[in-house]
N, C-alpha and C positions, 0 to 999 in steps of 0.2 A: 504494500500500500504506500502511495506517495505521501511524504510528509506534507503537512499543511503549508500553504504558501501565502505570501503577501506580495503583491506586485507593487513595487515602489516607483512612484514618479517623483523625481527629485525636484522639490520646490525650494528655491533659494530664498528663504525668508531671512529677515534681519535678526539672526541669532549668531552672535560672534563670540570669540574667546573673551571671557571676562565680563559678559553681560550679567548683571544681578537680577534675580527674579525669585518669586515664590511659586509653589505649586499647591493650590488649595482645592478643597472640595467645594462644589457649588450647589446651587447658584449663589448663596450668600458670600462664599469665599472668606469666611471668618476663621475656619479651621484649616490649617496648612501643614504640609509635611515639615516636621521639625526633628529634633534629636533629643533623646534622653539617654545619657551615658553612651553606650555602644549601639543603641537601637534607634530605629526610626519611630517617631511618635507624633501624633496629631497635637499641634499647639495652636494657641490663639495667634492670629496673623501678626500681632505686634511683638511676638517673641523673637529675639535675635536669631535663634537657631533655625528659623524658618527661611533664612536667606541662603540662596544657592547660586552657583554658576557652573557653566560647562567650561572646563579648563583646556581640554584638547581632545583630539581624536584618539581613539584606542589603536588606530592603525588598521583595523579590520572591519570598519563600518559602524562602530559604536562611538559613544562619547562618555567621558568621565563626568559624574555628577558630584561636585565638591560642595561641602558645607562651609559657609563663610565664618563659622565660629570655631569649629574643631579643625578645619582645613583637611579633613579626611574625606574619602569618597564612599559612595554607597556600593555595597557588594552583596550578592546573594550567597548565603551560607546555610546549608541544610534547609533550603526553601524559605528562610527568613532573611529580611533585609537588615544588614549590619553596617557599621561604619569602620572602615579600615584605611590604613595608609595606602596611597596609590601604588599599584604594581601592574604587572602585565597579565594578571588573572582575567580570563575571559568573562567571568561573572561580574566584573566591574564595568563592563561595557553595556550601554543603554541605547535604545532606539525609541524615539517618540513618534507616535502616530497622531496626526491632527485629524480630528473628526469635526466636520462642519456642522453648525447648528441648522435646524430645519428652516429657520427664518434668517434672512441675510443680516438683520440688525442685531442678532444675538451673537455672543462670543463663542467661538469653537472651543472644544475641550480636547484633552490629550489622553492617550493611553500610553503606558510605559512598558516596553518589552525589554527583557534582559537577554544578552547574547548567548548566555549559557543555556537558554531555553528555546532557542529558535529552531532546533531540529526536532522538536517534539511533534507528535502527530496532532495534538490538540493545542490550540493557541493559548498561551499563558501570559497574563499581564499582572502588573503590580496592583495589589488589592489592599485597601486600608480597613477592611471589615474589623469591627471590635477593637480598633486601634492596634491591630496586630498585622504589620505589613508583611505580606507574603506574596508569592507568585501563585495565582489561581487561574483556573480556566476562564477564558473570556466569556462574560455574560453581557450581551448588548443591553444597554439601559441601566446597568447596575451602577448606582451613584458612587460607591466606594472604589470604582475603577476609573472614574472620570476626574481628571485633574485640570484645573484652570490656571493658566500661566498669568501671573501678576507681576508687572515690572516694578522694580524697587531699586534702591541704592544703599549700599552698606559701606560707607567710607571708613568706618572704624574697624573693619575686618583685619585680623592679624595675618591673614593669608597673603603670601606674596602675589603680586599681579602677574598674569601670564606674560611670558617674554614677548610673544608675538600676538598683539591684539588685532591685527589685520587678518589673521588666519581664521577661517570659519571652522570652529571645532566640529560642528556637524549641523547641517541644516535640519530644521524640523521637517519631518517627512509627511507629505500627504500620501496616504496609503489607501489603495483600493483593495478591499478584502476579496479573496477568492483563491482558487487553486492555481498553482504554477502550471504553465503550459507543459505539454508532453516533453519529456527529456530534461526537465528542469526541476530543481528542488529548492526549498527556502533555506538558505544558508547565510549566516552573517548579515541578516537583515534584508536580503533581496533574493529574488528568484535567479538562480544560476544554473548554467548548463552542467548536467551530470554526465561524466564520461564513464560508460560501463564497458568492461572488457568484452571483446567478441568471443563467441564460442569457437573453439578450434576443433575442426572435425578431423 
């Protein structure tokens, strides 16, 4: 059976290295992704730990999500979201799917995919249910899987600024859900050609 696929159309939105933002549940957007010790935790939007930025590309299609208080990045560990020092671990790589609102005047929301989960048969996204951030099967319409991006500015952050602010860490991706075409599989955030060995008679 072919792994699930997401066909990505790269949409170069204004998301660059060092841009500060919050990711909040909506529509009130008063509860946002924050940090409590080594765990992700829902916090009030005025909590300093709710400030984030993308620092750079992971080099394989994803982006690092850095907290502007701890300066650590989000990693998936035993299906739970944790904060760790940046490394080359695949589970530190994230992809963001922009989902347009039904009405043009409303804000779109985002789903968050982790690179370590992109080869699974069933789509998994970050889920904030019961304030317990885990990767869960995608449920269209589930509010705990919808995050709204809110621009902010955190000038007091102790984290060093990215060396190259002109480099786009990773564009937010507009993604059309559906299976990959024949001969392709969803790998590292996009449908890619799969080369299968020929049978030798």
